[in-house]
C-alpha positions in Angstrom: 15.0 -16.6 -21.7 11.3 -17.7 -21.0 12.2 -21.4 -20.6 14.8 -20.3 -18.5 12.8 -18.0 -16.4 10.7 -20.9 -16.0 12.9 -23.3 -14.9 14.3 -21.2 -12.0 10.5 -20.4 -10.8 10.0 -23.9 -10.5 13.3 -24.3 -8.1 12.5 -21.2 -6.2 8.8 -23.0 -5.8 10.3 -26.0 -4.6 12.5 -24.2 -2.2 9.7 -21.6 -0.9 8.1 -25.3 0.1 6.1 -26.0 -2.8 7.7 -29.5 -2.6 8.1 -30.9 0.7 10.3 -28.4 2.7 9.1 -28.3 6.3 7.3 -25.3 7.5 10.3 -24.5 9.6 12.7 -25.2 6.7 10.4 -22.7 4.4 10.2 -20.0 6.6 13.8 -19.8 6.7 14.4 -19.9 3.1 11.8 -16.9 2.7 13.9 -14.8 5.2 17.1 -15.6 3.5 15.3 -14.9 -0.1 14.0 -11.3 1.5 17.7 -10.9 2.7 18.7 -11.7 -0.9 16.8 -9.2 -3.1 18.6 -6.3 -2.3 21.4 -7.9 -4.2 19.4 -9.6 -7.2 19.6 -8.8 -11.1 16.5 -7.9 -13.0 16.1 -11.5 -14.4 16.2 -12.8 -11.1 13.8 -10.4 -9.6 11.2 -10.8 -12.6 11.6 -14.7 -11.7 11.3 -13.9 -7.8 7.9 -11.8 -8.6 6.6 -13.8 -10.7 6.6 -16.5 -8.2 5.2 -14.8 -5.0 2.5 -12.8 -7.0 -0.1 -16.0 -7.0 1.1 -15.8 -3.1 -0.8 -12.6 -2.5 -4.0 -13.8 -3.4 -3.7 -16.8 -1.9 -5.9 -16.3 1.9 -5.4 -20.2 2.5 -2.1 -19.3 3.7 -1.8 -16.5 5.3 1.8 -16.7 6.3 3.2 -17.2 2.9 1.4 -14.4 2.1 3.0 -12.0 4.4 6.0 -13.4 3.1 4.9 -12.5 -0.2 4.4 -9.1 0.5 7.4 -8.5 2.6 9.4 -9.9 -0.3 7.3 -7.4 -2.8 8.5 -4.4 -0.4 12.0 -5.3 -0.7 12.2 -5.4 -4.0 10.6 -2.2 -4.6 12.7 -0.3 -2.0 15.4 -1.6 -3.8 18.0 1.4 -4.7 19.7 -0.5 -7.8 19.1 0.7 -11.3 17.6 -2.9 -11.8 15.4 -2.7 -9.1 14.1 0.8 -10.3 14.1 -0.7 -13.8 11.5 -3.2 -12.2 9.7 -0.9 -10.3 9.0 1.2 -12.8 8.5 -1.6 -15.8 6.2 -3.1 -13.6 4.0 -0.2 -12.5 0.5 -1.4 -14.0 1.1 -5.0 -13.4 1.6 -4.2 -9.8 -1.4 -2.2 -9.6 -3.8 -4.8 -10.8 -1.7 -7.2 -8.5 -2.8 -5.4 -5.4 -6.5 -4.3 -6.2 -6.9 -7.7 -7.0 -5.7 -9.5 -3.4 -7.4 -6.3 -1.3 -10.0 -8.7 -0.2 -8.4 -11.5 0.8 -5.5 -9.3 2.6 -5.3 -11.1 6.0 -4.7 -9.3 8.9 -1.0 -10.4 9.8 -0.3 -9.1 5.9 -1.9 -5.4 6.2 1.0 -3.6 7.3 3.6 -5.1 5.1 0.5 -4.8 2.2 0.3 -0.5 3.5 4.6 -0.7 3.2 4.3 -2.1 -0.2 1.8 0.7 -1.2 3.5 3.3 0.2 6.6 2.0 -1.4 4.1 2.3 -4.9 2.7 6.0 -4.0 6.7 7.3 -4.0 7.4 6.4 -7.1 4.2 7.6 -9.0 4.2 10.4 -11.3 1.7 12.7 -12.6 0.7 10.2 -15.3 0.3 7.5 -12.7 -2.0 9.6 -9.9 -5.3 7.6 -11.8 -4.3 4.6 -8.7 -4.3 6.9 -6.1 -8.0 6.6 -5.7 -8.0 2.9 -5.8 -5.7 2.7 -2.7 -7.1 5.5 -0.8 -10.3 4.0 0.8 -8.0 1.0 1.7 -5.7 3.4 3.3 -8.4 5.4 5.2 -9.9 2.2 6.9 -7.0 0.8 8.1 -5.8 3.9 10.3 -8.9 2.2 12.3 -7.3 -1.3 12.2 -6.5 -2.7 16.2 -2.7 -3.6 15.1 -0.6 -0.4 16.4 1.9 -1.0 13.7 -0.8 -1.3 10.6 -2.6 1.7 12.0 1.2 3.9 11.7 1.9 2.3 8.3 -1.7 3.5 7.4 -0.9 7.2 8.2 2.5 7.3 6.5 0.6 5.9 3.6 -1.6 9.2 4.0 0.7 11.7 4.8 2.9 10.4 1.8 0.5 10.5 -0.7 0.0 14.0 -0.2 3.9 14.6 -0.4 3.9 13.3 -3.7 0.6 14.4 -4.8 1.7 18.5 -3.9 5.5 17.9 -5.0 4.7 16.1 -8.2 2.2 18.7 -9.4 2.7 22.3 -10.9 0.0 24.0 -8.5 0.9 22.2 -4.8 -1.7 23.7 -3.4 -4.7 23.2 -5.9 -3.3 19.0 -5.7 -3.8 18.9 -1.7 -7.0 20.5 -2.6 -8.0 17.6 -4.7 -6.7 14.9 -2.5 -8.7 16.6 0.3 -11.7 16.1 -1.7 -10.8 12.7 -2.5 -10.4 12.0 1.4 -13.8 13.8 2.4 -15.9 11.4 -0.3 -15.4 9.0 3.0 -18.0 11.2 5.2 -20.6 9.7 2.9 -20.0 6.3 3.7 -20.5 3.6 6.4 -20.4 4.4 10.4 -16.7 2.7 10.2 -15.4 4.6 7.2 -16.8 8.2 8.1 -14.9 7.6 11.3 -11.8 6.7 9.8 -12.1 9.8 7.5 -12.3 11.7 10.6 -9.0 10.6 12.0 -7.5 11.4 8.2 -8.9 14.6 7.6 -7.6 15.5 11.0 -4.0 14.3 9.7 -4.0 15.8 6.6 -5.3 19.6 8.1 -1.7 19.0 10.7 0.7 18.4 8.1 -0.7 20.0 5.1 -3.0 23.4 7.0 -0.6 26.2 4.8 -2.0 24.3 1.4 -6.1 24.2 2.4 -7.9 27.7 1.9 -9.8 29.2 5.1 -12.9 28.0 2.6 -12.2 24.5 2.7 -11.2 24.6 6.7 -14.3 26.4 7.4 -16.3 23.1 5.6 -14.0 21.1 8.0 -15.3 22.5 10.8 -19.0 22.5 9.8 -18.8 18.7 9.1 -17.0 18.3 12.1 -20.1 19.8 14.2 -22.6 18.5 12.2 -21.4 14.9 12.9 -20.5 15.6 16.7 -24.1 15.6 16.8 -24.1 12.0 15.3 -26.3 9.3 17.6 -23.5 7.0 16.6 -21.1 6.7 19.2 -18.4 5.4 16.6 -18.5 8.6 14.7 -17.9 10.7 17.7 
């Protein structure tokens, strides 16, 4: 019941450091929760999710925000029936909270946030593809992050989106063409975004060149030649 879940949630908050545990003890409990996620049932997954969602948007505690993304990723990666049921039933809610928390995502959380996005992308069906344009700018920008692991996670997301849209669409070639068009739109943005977009285009061409028409490849070549003439050092 809701009353029972609220009681469980209060208990979890207490264990997670909301009611006086030391930082070291709170961290230990969080590590334990991550380890236990794979064995939780649907009710406990829902309770845990309800507790960590507010942490995603809390910029005042970077460590806890990072742990929240780690826990969320563990939930999304679970392979039991309870985990699959939870992920599918919470797609819209996850989309909402991830979108709302983007602006306050701390540097230390970005890699784990991208891993969550990657897990979500893998679960998308054609009817959920509207989720992709909302997360794509973040993925593109993250290929220019200073942290290497964040950059690697961003490129994995980029490739995974292409795989999902092609494998789950009737017309694979057209799906990749559409995905390419979404990415190329970043060239019209600010210098940093344009530079990141070029990196992403090179990755997409490498991974999915067999799906791209020669006219599209010619278009890319024209764009690259034009941008090489730019005086912006970051783009060159």
